[in-house]
N, C-alpha and C positions, 0 to 999 in steps of 0.2 A: 504494499500500498503506501502510496507517495505520500510526501510530508504535508502537503497542503489537505490531503483526506485525512492522515492522522490527526492534523491539527481540529479538522472541523468535528471529528468525532469526539476528541478528548475535550473540546469546547462544549458540546453538548451533553457530554455525560458530566461534566462539571456544572453543569446548569446555567452558564453564562450566554447573553446574548452577544452577537457582534459588537452593538454599540458598547455593551460593558466592558467587553474585552479591550476595546481601544480605549476607553477611559482609564482602566487600570494600567495600561500600557503607556499611557501618555501620548498616545498617537490618534490622529483623526480617524473616522470610521474607513475612510476610502483606503487610507493605507493599510489598515487591519484587514479588511475585504480583501485586499490585493494578496495577502499571504495565504489566504484559504482558495483563491482562485489560481495561485501561482504566479501570478503577473509581478510581485514582488517577494522578496526573500528577506527576512530579518536578519540583522547583523548578530555578532554573538552575544553582544549585551541583551539584546531582545529576546534571544533563544533563551538566556537563562531567566529571563523574568516570564516566560511562556512556562518554562518547566516547573518554576517556583509557584506559580498562578495556579497551574492546571494540576499541580503536584502527581505528576506524571514521570516516570523514568526518562532520562535523555534517549535511551537508544530506543523507546516505544515511541516518542514523539516523531524521531528522526527515522523510524523505521530501519533501523541498522542493527538488527538483532544479530547475533553471533559475533562476526568480526567487528562490529561497531561496539560491541559491550565491554565495559572497562573491566579488567581484570584483577583480581587479589592482587597480583606481581603489580600491576600497573598502578594502583591504589598506594601500593607500598612505596613506589617511587615519587608518587605525588606528595605524598608524605614528607619523605627526605626533602624534596626540591623546597618545599615551604618552610622548613627548619634553616636553610642556606641565608646569609646574609646576602648583600646587595652584591659583593664580589663574587661569591658562589653561585650564585644564579647567574650572572654574566657569563661566566665560564661555561655552565651548562647549556647556556641560551645558545651560545657560539659553536659548540660542538654540535647542538642539536640542528641549528640552522645549516650546517655545513654537510651534515650527514642526510638532511631532509633533499639538499640540492642535489647531492650524489645519487641518492635514490631515484630521484623526480627526470635525472638525465641517463639514459640508458646507454651504456658504455659500448655495445657490440656495433657492429658495423650496421648501419641503418639502409644503405642503398649499395646495389652492387649492378654495375653496368657490363651485360654479355652480349654485344653485337647490338641488333635490335630488339633486344629485349632487355627490361630493367625490372630487377628484383628490388623491392623496397618493402619496409616494414610498416604495417598499418596497424593503428591502435582504434579500438571503439570507444567514442568518447560522448557522453551525454551533454546535450545542447539546449535541450528546452529546459522549461520551468521546473524547478525543485530543487535539491541541494547538492546537483553535480554529481559526478561519479568519478571515483578513484580509477586510474588506468595504467600505471606504472607497474601492475602485476603482468608478469608474462602470459597468464590466461585470458588478457585482453589483447593481446596480438597475434596477428596473422602475417606470414610472409606472401606478399601479392607478386605475381608476373605480370608486368603491364608493358604495351610495346613503349620502345625510347622515345618515340616522338612524341607521346602524351604525356611524358613525365618532364617538368620544368628542370633546366640544367642544374639550378640552385637548392633543389629541393632534397632534403635530408630523409624525411619521413611523412607519413600521410596518416590522417587520422578520418574515421568514418563518422559523419554525422547523423546522429539520433534526435528527431525533434524538429518543430518549426519554427524556434525562437530566431532563426537567422534566415527566414524567407524574406524577400523572393530569392536573395543572391544565391544561398544555399540551403538546399532541400534534404528532407529525411532521406537518409541511404546514400546521400554524395559521398564521393572520397575528396577530401581537399588536401593539396600538396603543401608542406610545411619547410621553411627555411628557418635553421636554428641561428639565434643572435646571440649577440653579448648585451646582458642586460635586459632590454625591453624594446617592444616597437613603439614608434612614435605615436602620440596622439592622433587618433582619425584613422589608424591602420588596424586592421583585423589582424588578431591575432590568436596564439593557443594559450591558455593561462592555466596555472594552478594556483587555484584559491583556498587555502585552509584545507588541502588534502584532496580535492574535487577538482575535475576538467571541466574547462569552458572553451567554447569558441565565441569570440565577442569583439567588437571594436573597443579600442581603448578611447575613452574619453577622459575628461578632466576630474579626476578622484573616483571614477566609476566605470563600470563596465558595461556596453551598451549593446542590447539588441536590435536587428534591422526589424524583425516583426513588432509592431507598433502595439501588439497586443502584450509585450512584456515590458515591464519596467526595468529601468537600469538598476546593476546590482552596485550598491555604495562600498566604495574602498575605506578603508580605516586603518589608522597608524598602526593597529595592533594587529591587524591581518597578516596573515604568511602568503604572500603573492610572488608566484615565479613564472616569468613569461617563457613558454616552451619554444617559441618562435612566431615566424610572421606567414601568413597565409597567402600562397602564390598563385593559388588557382583551383580548379575543381576538376573532378571526372566524375559526370552524372551516370549511376547506374540504374 
C-alpha cells in the first residue's frame, strides 16, 4: 500500500478529519490533502509529526515493513550516537556520508561498447508520487543490449521510468540515459537524484525538485536532507 493510502487509513482510524490534521500540523488544508493524494510529500519533520499525531509505527505509515523496519541492532547504534558529543557526531556523520555516497555510486563498469551493440546497466527507478524507491541494490539492475546508435555517447547508465510525474517528456516505461556528473546538475536541468535514500528523476529547481506533470507538486529540499545527484538525463528510449 502506498504512503498516501497508508496516511488516509491511519487518519480515518484515528478519527481525524483532513481539516483537523492540517490544523495540528500547522499547514493549510490544501497542503495536507496533497499528502493524501500524492501531489505533495511531507518533509522529515512533518513525517515525525504525523507519526506522533496518529500514533502509528513509522514503518507502517511509510509502508516499509521488513527492510524498512528498525532492528534492535540499529536502535542500539542510535542510542550510542545520541551519547556522543558534537565532535563525535561530526566524525560519525562524515564517515556515514562518505559510505552513503560510495554505496550510491556503483563501481562496476556501467557501459560497454562492442561494435554496433552497446551493453549498459539499467536501474528501475520510481518517479511517481510517493516516497520514491531505493535502487542501488543489484536486484534493481539489469544489463541491456541496445543498438549503439541509440545510446548517447556520454551516457554511463540508464534508468527505467516508473510513473507519470515527468509526463509528457518522460512516460511510464521509458528508459532514460544518464551521464554521471561531479557535484550536481544545474538549476533547470533534469537529473537523477538520491534523496534521503530514495531515487527520483526530476528537474532541479531553486531549493526543490520539480515534476513536469502539473498534477504533482515540487519536493522541497531542506538543509538536513541527504541529497546526492546521480547524473544528468541525456535522452530517452521509448518502449
